[in-house]
N, C-alpha and C positions, 0 to 999 in steps of 0.2 A: 768505491774503492779509493782509498787515500793515496796521495802521491808517493808516500813512503812505502806503502804496500807494493806499488808498481815497481819502484826502484829495487825493493828487496827481491821481488820475483825475477827481475832482470839480472840482478846480482847472482841469484841462485842459478839461473840459466847459464850465465857466464862461467861460474864455478863448475857446473856440470859439464859444460863443453870442454873445459880444461881437464877435468877428471877423465872424461871419455877419451880424450886424446892421449892422456898419460897411460890409461889402461890399454888402449889399442897398441901402444908401443911396448907394453909389458911382455915379459918372457912367457907368461901364461895367460893369454887373452881368451882362452876357451871358456873359462868360468864366467867371464863378463859377457861374452858373446851370446850366451844362452838367454840373458836378460836384456839384451840390447834393444829389441823392438818395444817391449813395454816401457822401458825407460825413455825412449824417444817420444812415445806418446805422452808420457808425463811431462817431458820438457816442453812439448807443444802447448800443453794446458797452462803452464806457468809463464810462457813467453807472451 
């Protein structure tokens, strides 16, 4: 794995964490909550 690939994966993880925080504070979090567990697994794979 190239260093850039690792940095990109970390950047994606940071963006996802920010997105998750934004969605959690949303007025309609129920749509996101249904997919929450699979997305957290995906985040672990990229981190």
